[in-house]
PDB file of N, H, CA, C and O in Angstrom:
ATOM      1  N   MET A   1      -8.521  11.565   6.390  1.00  0.00           N
ATOM      2  CA  MET A   1      -7.662  10.825   5.474  1.00  0.00           C
ATOM      3  C   MET A   1      -7.077  11.732   4.402  1.00  0.00           C
ATOM      4  O   MET A   1      -5.928  11.549   3.998  1.00  0.00           O
ATOM      5  N   LEU A   2      -7.851  12.708   3.935  1.00  0.00           N
ATOM      6  H   LEU A   2      -8.784  12.856   4.263  1.00  0.00           H
ATOM      7  CA  LEU A   2      -7.349  13.577   2.890  1.00  0.00           C
ATOM      8  C   LEU A   2      -6.182  14.425   3.370  1.00  0.00           C
ATOM      9  O   LEU A   2      -5.389  14.900   2.557  1.00  0.00           O
ATOM     10  N   ASP A   3      -6.066  14.625   4.688  1.00  0.00           N
ATOM     11  H   ASP A   3      -6.710  14.239   5.348  1.00  0.00           H
ATOM     12  CA  ASP A   3      -4.940  15.386   5.224  1.00  0.00           C
ATOM     13  C   ASP A   3      -3.612  14.696   4.933  1.00  0.00           C
ATOM     14  O   ASP A   3      -2.573  15.352   4.856  1.00  0.00           O
ATOM     15  N   ASP A   4      -3.644  13.373   4.770  1.00  0.00           N
ATOM     16  H   ASP A   4      -4.488  12.840   4.833  1.00  0.00           H
ATOM     17  CA  ASP A   4      -2.430  12.601   4.515  1.00  0.00           C
ATOM     18  C   ASP A   4      -2.121  12.473   3.032  1.00  0.00           C
ATOM     19  O   ASP A   4      -1.154  11.806   2.664  1.00  0.00           O
ATOM     20  N   PHE A   5      -2.925  13.102   2.165  1.00  0.00           N
ATOM     21  H   PHE A   5      -3.710  13.644   2.463  1.00  0.00           H
ATOM     22  CA  PHE A   5      -2.752  12.942   0.722  1.00  0.00           C
ATOM     23  C   PHE A   5      -1.366  13.347   0.265  1.00  0.00           C
ATOM     24  O   PHE A   5      -0.808  12.731  -0.644  1.00  0.00           O
ATOM     25  N   ASP A   6      -0.796  14.385   0.889  1.00  0.00           N
ATOM     26  H   ASP A   6      -1.249  14.885   1.628  1.00  0.00           H
ATOM     27  CA  ASP A   6       0.533  14.835   0.481  1.00  0.00           C
ATOM     28  C   ASP A   6       1.641  13.891   0.926  1.00  0.00           C
ATOM     29  O   ASP A   6       2.793  14.063   0.529  1.00  0.00           O
ATOM     30  N   LYS A   7       1.310  12.894   1.746  1.00  0.00           N
ATOM     31  H   LYS A   7       0.374  12.753   2.069  1.00  0.00           H
ATOM     32  CA  LYS A   7       2.300  11.939   2.235  1.00  0.00           C
ATOM     33  C   LYS A   7       2.313  10.638   1.425  1.00  0.00           C
ATOM     34  O   LYS A   7       3.110   9.739   1.695  1.00  0.00           O
ATOM     35  N   ILE A   8       1.434  10.549   0.444  1.00  0.00           N
ATOM     36  H   ILE A   8       0.787  11.280   0.226  1.00  0.00           H
ATOM     37  CA  ILE A   8       1.384   9.351  -0.385  1.00  0.00           C
ATOM     38  C   ILE A   8       2.661   9.271  -1.215  1.00  0.00           C
ATOM     39  O   ILE A   8       3.108  10.267  -1.783  1.00  0.00           O
ATOM     40  N   GLN A   9       3.245   8.072  -1.278  1.00  0.00           N
ATOM     41  H   GLN A   9       2.882   7.262  -0.816  1.00  0.00           H
ATOM     42  CA  GLN A   9       4.487   7.865  -2.016  1.00  0.00           C
ATOM     43  C   GLN A   9       4.178   7.155  -3.330  1.00  0.00           C
ATOM     44  O   GLN A   9       3.336   6.259  -3.387  1.00  0.00           O
ATOM     45  N   PHE A  10       4.873   7.572  -4.380  1.00  0.00           N
ATOM     46  H   PHE A  10       5.557   8.300  -4.334  1.00  0.00           H
ATOM     47  CA  PHE A  10       4.659   6.993  -5.695  1.00  0.00           C
ATOM     48  C   PHE A  10       5.972   6.513  -6.286  1.00  0.00           C
ATOM     49  O   PHE A  10       7.038   7.062  -6.005  1.00  0.00           O
ATOM     50  N   ASP A  11       5.875   5.487  -7.102  1.00  0.00           N
ATOM     51  H   ASP A  11       5.009   5.041  -7.330  1.00  0.00           H
ATOM     52  CA  ASP A  11       6.969   5.018  -7.935  1.00  0.00           C
ATOM     53  C   ASP A  11       6.493   5.117  -9.381  1.00  0.00           C
ATOM     54  O   ASP A  11       5.292   5.205  -9.637  1.00  0.00           O
ATOM     55  N   VAL A  12       7.415   5.103 -10.307  1.00  0.00           N
ATOM     56  H   VAL A  12       8.391   5.031 -10.098  1.00  0.00           H
ATOM     57  CA  VAL A  12       7.049   5.050 -11.713  1.00  0.00           C
ATOM     58  C   VAL A  12       7.377   3.642 -12.209  1.00  0.00           C
ATOM     59  O   VAL A  12       8.519   3.188 -12.134  1.00  0.00           O
ATOM     60  N   VAL A  13       6.357   2.970 -12.713  1.00  0.00           N
ATOM     61  H   VAL A  13       5.429   3.338 -12.774  1.00  0.00           H
ATOM     62  CA  VAL A  13       6.494   1.591 -13.194  1.00  0.00           C
ATOM     63  C   VAL A  13       6.051   1.569 -14.648  1.00  0.00           C
ATOM     64  O   VAL A  13       4.903   1.887 -14.958  1.00  0.00           O
ATOM     65  N   ASP A  14       6.953   1.197 -15.530  1.00  0.00           N
ATOM     66  H   ASP A  14       7.886   0.939 -15.278  1.00  0.00           H
ATOM     67  CA  ASP A  14       6.664   1.155 -16.965  1.00  0.00           C
ATOM     68  C   ASP A  14       6.041   2.464 -17.460  1.00  0.00           C
ATOM     69  O   ASP A  14       5.159   2.458 -18.318  1.00  0.00           O
ATOM     70  N   GLY A  15       6.511   3.576 -16.910  1.00  0.00           N
ATOM     71  H   GLY A  15       7.228   3.582 -16.213  1.00  0.00           H
ATOM     72  CA  GLY A  15       6.034   4.872 -17.350  1.00  0.00           C
ATOM     73  C   GLY A  15       4.761   5.362 -16.668  1.00  0.00           C
ATOM     74  O   GLY A  15       4.275   6.448 -16.982  1.00  0.00           O
ATOM     75  N   TYR A  16       4.215   4.578 -15.742  1.00  0.00           N
ATOM     76  H   TYR A  16       4.610   3.695 -15.487  1.00  0.00           H
ATOM     77  CA  TYR A  16       2.989   4.959 -15.046  1.00  0.00           C
ATOM     78  C   TYR A  16       3.290   5.239 -13.579  1.00  0.00           C
ATOM     79  O   TYR A  16       4.056   4.517 -12.941  1.00  0.00           O
ATOM     80  N   GLN A  17       2.683   6.286 -13.059  1.00  0.00           N
ATOM     81  H   GLN A  17       2.061   6.872 -13.577  1.00  0.00           H
ATOM     82  CA  GLN A  17       2.847   6.620 -11.651  1.00  0.00           C
ATOM     83  C   GLN A  17       1.932   5.713 -10.832  1.00  0.00           C
ATOM     84  O   GLN A  17       0.723   5.674 -11.061  1.00  0.00           O
ATOM     85  N   CYS A  18       2.515   4.978  -9.869  1.00  0.00           N
ATOM     86  H   CYS A  18       3.497   5.009  -9.683  1.00  0.00           H
ATOM     87  CA  CYS A  18       1.779   4.020  -9.045  1.00  0.00           C
ATOM     88  C   CYS A  18       2.090   4.268  -7.573  1.00  0.00           C
ATOM     89  O   CYS A  18       3.235   4.537  -7.211  1.00  0.00           O
ATOM     90  N   GLU A  19       1.077   4.178  -6.737  1.00  0.00           N
ATOM     91  H   GLU A  19       0.147   3.960  -7.031  1.00  0.00           H
ATOM     92  CA  GLU A  19       1.286   4.315  -5.303  1.00  0.00           C
ATOM     93  C   GLU A  19       2.118   3.136  -4.809  1.00  0.00           C
ATOM     94  O   GLU A  19       1.887   2.004  -5.232  1.00  0.00           O
ATOM     95  N   THR A  20       3.080   3.383  -3.922  1.00  0.00           N
ATOM     96  H   THR A  20       3.267   4.303  -3.579  1.00  0.00           H
ATOM     97  CA  THR A  20       3.925   2.297  -3.417  1.00  0.00           C
ATOM     98  C   THR A  20       3.118   1.367  -2.512  1.00  0.00           C
ATOM     99  O   THR A  20       2.131   1.778  -1.901  1.00  0.00           O
ATOM    100  N   LEU A  21       3.546   0.127  -2.435  1.00  0.00           N
ATOM    101  H   LEU A  21       4.348  -0.207  -2.931  1.00  0.00           H
ATOM    102  CA  LEU A  21       2.871  -0.830  -1.554  1.00  0.00           C
ATOM    103  C   LEU A  21       2.968  -0.384  -0.097  1.00  0.00           C
ATOM    104  O   LEU A  21       2.037  -0.593   0.681  1.00  0.00           O
ATOM    105  N   ASP A  22       4.082   0.223   0.268  1.00  0.00           N
ATOM    106  H   ASP A  22       4.838   0.393  -0.364  1.00  0.00           H
ATOM    107  CA  ASP A  22       4.234   0.726   1.628  1.00  0.00           C
ATOM    108  C   ASP A  22       3.187   1.800   1.933  1.00  0.00           C
ATOM    109  O   ASP A  22       2.598   1.814   3.015  1.00  0.00           O
ATOM    110  N   SER A  23       2.966   2.680   0.992  1.00  0.00           N
ATOM    111  H   SER A  23       3.444   2.669   0.113  1.00  0.00           H
ATOM    112  CA  SER A  23       1.972   3.739   1.158  1.00  0.00           C
ATOM    113  C   SER A  23       0.561   3.151   1.250  1.00  0.00           C
ATOM    114  O   SER A  23      -0.253   3.596   2.059  1.00  0.00           O
ATOM    115  N   ILE A  24       0.285   2.161   0.425  1.00  0.00           N
ATOM    116  H   ILE A  24       0.946   1.800  -0.233  1.00  0.00           H
ATOM    117  CA  ILE A  24      -1.024   1.492   0.460  1.00  0.00           C
ATOM    118  C   ILE A  24      -1.223   0.793   1.797  1.00  0.00           C
ATOM    119  O   ILE A  24      -2.303   0.863   2.383  1.00  0.00           O
ATOM    120  N   LEU A  25      -0.180   0.117   2.279  1.00  0.00           N
ATOM    121  H   LEU A  25       0.697   0.061   1.803  1.00  0.00           H
ATOM    122  CA  LEU A  25      -0.281  -0.571   3.573  1.00  0.00           C
ATOM    123  C   LEU A  25      -0.563   0.402   4.709  1.00  0.00           C
ATOM    124  O   LEU A  25      -1.390   0.117   5.575  1.00  0.00           O
ATOM    125  N   LYS A  26       0.107   1.538   4.717  1.00  0.00           N
ATOM    126  H   LYS A  26       0.779   1.769   4.013  1.00  0.00           H
ATOM    127  CA  LYS A  26      -0.125   2.537   5.763  1.00  0.00           C
ATOM    128  C   LYS A  26      -1.575   2.996   5.755  1.00  0.00           C
ATOM    129  O   LYS A  26      -2.201   3.109   6.809  1.00  0.00           O
ATOM    130  N   PHE A  27      -2.106   3.258   4.575  1.00  0.00           N
ATOM    131  H   PHE A  27      -1.598   3.166   3.719  1.00  0.00           H
ATOM    132  CA  PHE A  27      -3.483   3.698   4.441  1.00  0.00           C
ATOM    133  C   PHE A  27      -4.454   2.623   4.934  1.00  0.00           C
ATOM    134  O   PHE A  27      -5.387   2.915   5.682  1.00  0.00           O
ATOM    135  N   LYS A  28      -4.229   1.393   4.512  1.00  0.00           N
ATOM    136  H   LYS A  28      -3.471   1.156   3.904  1.00  0.00           H
ATOM    137  CA  LYS A  28      -5.142   0.315   4.872  1.00  0.00           C
ATOM    138  C   LYS A  28      -5.072  -0.011   6.366  1.00  0.00           C
ATOM    139  O   LYS A  28      -6.088  -0.338   6.979  1.00  0.00           O
ATOM    140  N   ARG A  29      -3.896   0.077   6.940  1.00  0.00           N
ATOM    141  H   ARG A  29      -3.070   0.343   6.442  1.00  0.00           H
ATOM    142  CA  ARG A  29      -3.773  -0.138   8.394  1.00  0.00           C
ATOM    143  C   ARG A  29      -4.528   0.953   9.157  1.00  0.00           C
ATOM    144  O   ARG A  29      -5.167   0.682  10.173  1.00  0.00           O
ATOM    145  N   LYS A  30      -4.447   2.170   8.664  1.00  0.00           N
ATOM    146  H   LYS A  30      -3.927   2.391   7.839  1.00  0.00           H
ATOM    147  CA  LYS A  30      -5.130   3.275   9.313  1.00  0.00           C
ATOM    148  C   LYS A  30      -6.652   3.117   9.208  1.00  0.00           C
ATOM    149  O   LYS A  30      -7.370   3.401  10.166  1.00  0.00           O
ATOM    150  N   MET A  31      -7.140   2.670   8.059  1.00  0.00           N
ATOM    151  H   MET A  31      -6.556   2.439   7.281  1.00  0.00           H
ATOM    152  CA  MET A  31      -8.577   2.492   7.866  1.00  0.00           C
ATOM    153  C   MET A  31      -9.106   1.315   8.679  1.00  0.00           C
ATOM    154  O   MET A  31     -10.143   1.429   9.333  1.00  0.00           O
ATOM    155  N   GLY A  32      -8.400   0.184   8.642  1.00  0.00           N
ATOM    156  H   GLY A  32      -7.558   0.092   8.110  1.00  0.00           H
ATOM    157  CA  GLY A  32      -8.736  -0.974   9.451  1.00  0.00           C
ATOM    158  C   GLY A  32     -10.062  -1.653   9.142  1.00  0.00           C
ATOM    159  O   GLY A  32     -10.585  -2.376   9.991  1.00  0.00           O
ATOM    160  N   ARG A  33     -10.615  -1.447   7.972  1.00  0.00           N
ATOM    161  H   ARG A  33     -10.191  -0.859   7.283  1.00  0.00           H
ATOM    162  CA  ARG A  33     -11.867  -2.096   7.580  1.00  0.00           C
ATOM    163  C   ARG A  33     -11.603  -3.580   7.320  1.00  0.00           C
ATOM    164  O   ARG A  33     -10.475  -3.962   7.010  1.00  0.00           O
ATOM    165  N   PRO A  34     -12.638  -4.419   7.446  1.00  0.00           N
ATOM    166  CA  PRO A  34     -12.439  -5.857   7.186  1.00  0.00           C
ATOM    167  C   PRO A  34     -11.801  -6.133   5.826  1.00  0.00           C
ATOM    168  O   PRO A  34     -10.921  -6.988   5.719  1.00  0.00           O
ATOM    169  N   LYS A  35     -12.234  -5.419   4.790  1.00  0.00           N
ATOM    170  H   LYS A  35     -12.949  -4.725   4.877  1.00  0.00           H
ATOM    171  CA  LYS A  35     -11.641  -5.651   3.465  1.00  0.00           C
ATOM    172  C   LYS A  35     -10.176  -5.223   3.438  1.00  0.00           C
ATOM    173  O   LYS A  35      -9.373  -5.809   2.712  1.00  0.00           O
ATOM    174  N   ASP A  36      -9.824  -4.205   4.224  1.00  0.00           N
ATOM    175  H   ASP A  36     -10.476  -3.729   4.814  1.00  0.00           H
ATOM    176  CA  ASP A  36      -8.430  -3.771   4.290  1.00  0.00           C
ATOM    177  C   ASP A  36      -7.564  -4.811   4.970  1.00  0.00           C
ATOM    178  O   ASP A  36      -6.419  -5.019   4.570  1.00  0.00           O
ATOM    179  N   LEU A  37      -8.092  -5.467   5.989  1.00  0.00           N
ATOM    180  H   LEU A  37      -9.022  -5.299   6.314  1.00  0.00           H
ATOM    181  CA  LEU A  37      -7.320  -6.491   6.702  1.00  0.00           C
ATOM    182  C   LEU A  37      -6.945  -7.633   5.770  1.00  0.00           C
ATOM    183  O   LEU A  37      -5.846  -8.181   5.864  1.00  0.00           O
ATOM    184  N   VAL A  38      -7.855  -7.992   4.871  1.00  0.00           N
ATOM    185  H   VAL A  38      -8.747  -7.547   4.794  1.00  0.00           H
ATOM    186  CA  VAL A  38      -7.561  -9.038   3.872  1.00  0.00           C
ATOM    187  C   VAL A  38      -6.477  -8.546   2.918  1.00  0.00           C
ATOM    188  O   VAL A  38      -5.536  -9.276   2.605  1.00  0.00           O
ATOM    189  N   ASP A  39      -6.616  -7.304   2.460  1.00  0.00           N
ATOM    190  H   ASP A  39      -7.380  -6.711   2.715  1.00  0.00           H
ATOM    191  CA  ASP A  39      -5.619  -6.731   1.550  1.00  0.00           C
ATOM    192  C   ASP A  39      -4.247  -6.640   2.208  1.00  0.00           C
ATOM    193  O   ASP A  39      -3.232  -6.936   1.578  1.00  0.00           O
ATOM    194  N   ILE A  40      -4.216  -6.231   3.481  1.00  0.00           N
ATOM    195  H   ILE A  40      -5.041  -5.990   3.993  1.00  0.00           H
ATOM    196  CA  ILE A  40      -2.953  -6.125   4.216  1.00  0.00           C
ATOM    197  C   ILE A  40      -2.251  -7.476   4.241  1.00  0.00           C
ATOM    198  O   ILE A  40      -1.052  -7.563   3.974  1.00  0.00           O
ATOM    199  N   LYS A  41      -2.992  -8.519   4.558  1.00  0.00           N
ATOM    200  H   LYS A  41      -3.965  -8.448   4.775  1.00  0.00           H
ATOM    201  CA  LYS A  41      -2.421  -9.870   4.601  1.00  0.00           C
ATOM    202  C   LYS A  41      -1.846 -10.250   3.234  1.00  0.00           C
ATOM    203  O   LYS A  41      -0.736 -10.775   3.145  1.00  0.00           O
ATOM    204  N   ASN A  42      -2.604  -9.983   2.182  1.00  0.00           N
ATOM    205  H   ASN A  42      -3.506  -9.557   2.254  1.00  0.00           H
ATOM    206  CA  ASN A  42      -2.159 -10.341   0.829  1.00  0.00           C
ATOM    207  C   ASN A  42      -0.940  -9.538   0.395  1.00  0.00           C
ATOM    208  O   ASN A  42      -0.012 -10.094  -0.192  1.00  0.00           O
ATOM    209  N   ILE A  43      -0.928  -8.247   0.674  1.00  0.00           N
ATOM    210  H   ILE A  43      -1.682  -7.794   1.152  1.00  0.00           H
ATOM    211  CA  ILE A  43       0.213  -7.412   0.295  1.00  0.00           C
ATOM    212  C   ILE A  43       1.456  -7.830   1.073  1.00  0.00           C
ATOM    213  O   ILE A  43       2.536  -7.937   0.493  1.00  0.00           O
ATOM    214  N   GLU A  44       1.320  -8.068   2.368  1.00  0.00           N
ATOM    215  H   GLU A  44       0.442  -7.981   2.839  1.00  0.00           H
ATOM    216  CA  GLU A  44       2.477  -8.506   3.171  1.00  0.00           C
ATOM    217  C   GLU A  44       3.015  -9.838   2.691  1.00  0.00           C
ATOM    218  O   GLU A  44       4.228 -10.043   2.655  1.00  0.00           O
ATOM    219  N   GLU A  45       2.121 -10.749   2.320  1.00  0.00           N
ATOM    220  H   GLU A  45       1.135 -10.583   2.350  1.00  0.00           H
ATOM    221  CA  GLU A  45       2.551 -12.053   1.790  1.00  0.00           C
ATOM    222  C   GLU A  45       3.303 -11.864   0.465  1.00  0.00           C
ATOM    223  O   GLU A  45       4.345 -12.485   0.254  1.00  0.00           O
ATOM    224  N   TYR A  46       2.789 -11.023  -0.413  1.00  0.00           N
ATOM    225  H   TYR A  46       1.943 -10.518  -0.241  1.00  0.00           H
ATOM    226  CA  TYR A  46       3.441 -10.750  -1.680  1.00  0.00           C
ATOM    227  C   TYR A  46       4.830 -10.150  -1.474  1.00  0.00           C
ATOM    228  O   TYR A  46       5.799 -10.577  -2.101  1.00  0.00           O
ATOM    229  N   VAL A  47       4.915  -9.161  -0.592  1.00  0.00           N
ATOM    230  H   VAL A  47       4.127  -8.815  -0.083  1.00  0.00           H
ATOM    231  CA  VAL A  47       6.198  -8.509  -0.318  1.00  0.00           C
ATOM    232  C   VAL A  47       7.205  -9.507   0.240  1.00  0.00           C
ATOM    233  O   VAL A  47       8.372  -9.487  -0.150  1.00  0.00           O
ATOM    234  N   SER A  48       6.774 -10.372   1.140  1.00  0.00           N
ATOM    235  H   SER A  48       5.825 -10.387   1.457  1.00  0.00           H
ATOM    236  CA  SER A  48       7.690 -11.345   1.713  1.00  0.00           C
ATOM    237  C   SER A  48       8.202 -12.324   0.657  1.00  0.00           C
ATOM    238  O   SER A  48       9.346 -12.773   0.729  1.00  0.00           O
ATOM    239  N   LEU A  49       7.369 -12.652  -0.310  1.00  0.00           N
ATOM    240  H   LEU A  49       6.439 -12.288  -0.369  1.00  0.00           H
ATOM    241  CA  LEU A  49       7.779 -13.576  -1.369  1.00  0.00           C
ATOM    242  C   LEU A  49       8.717 -12.921  -2.384  1.00  0.00           C
ATOM    243  O   LEU A  49       9.559 -13.593  -2.979  1.00  0.00           O
ATOM    244  N   THR A  50       8.570 -11.618  -2.578  1.00  0.00           N
ATOM    245  H   THR A  50       7.885 -11.073  -2.094  1.00  0.00           H
ATOM    246  CA  THR A  50       9.374 -10.937  -3.608  1.00  0.00           C
ATOM    247  C   THR A  50      10.663 -10.349  -3.062  1.00  0.00           C
ATOM    248  O   THR A  50      11.508  -9.894  -3.834  1.00  0.00           O
ATOM    249  N   THR A  51      10.830 -10.350  -1.738  1.00  0.00           N
ATOM    250  H   THR A  51      10.144 -10.719  -1.111  1.00  0.00           H
ATOM    251  CA  THR A  51      12.048  -9.772  -1.154  1.00  0.00           C
ATOM    252  C   THR A  51      12.999 -10.823  -0.616  1.00  0.00           C
ATOM    253  O   THR A  51      14.012 -10.488  -0.003  1.00  0.00           O
ATOM    254  N   GLU A  52      12.687 -12.075  -0.835  1.00  0.00           N
ATOM    255  H   GLU A  52      11.864 -12.347  -1.334  1.00  0.00           H
ATOM    256  CA  GLU A  52      13.569 -13.141  -0.324  1.00  0.00           C
ATOM    257  C   GLU A  52      14.736 -13.366  -1.255  1.00  0.00           C
ATOM    258  O   GLU A  52      15.581 -14.221  -0.990  1.00  0.00           O
TER     259      GLU A  52
END
């Protein structure tokens, strides 16, 4: 996983550097742990609600 560290994408939000939701989703899909599957569902639901 650390090999992909240089591929993490960041945005600046209110002056703070934050990992993008897309980058978080890629990481969580790759890990595939039960807790990640819940997070993936929640993030995808949030994105769908905010992009309509």
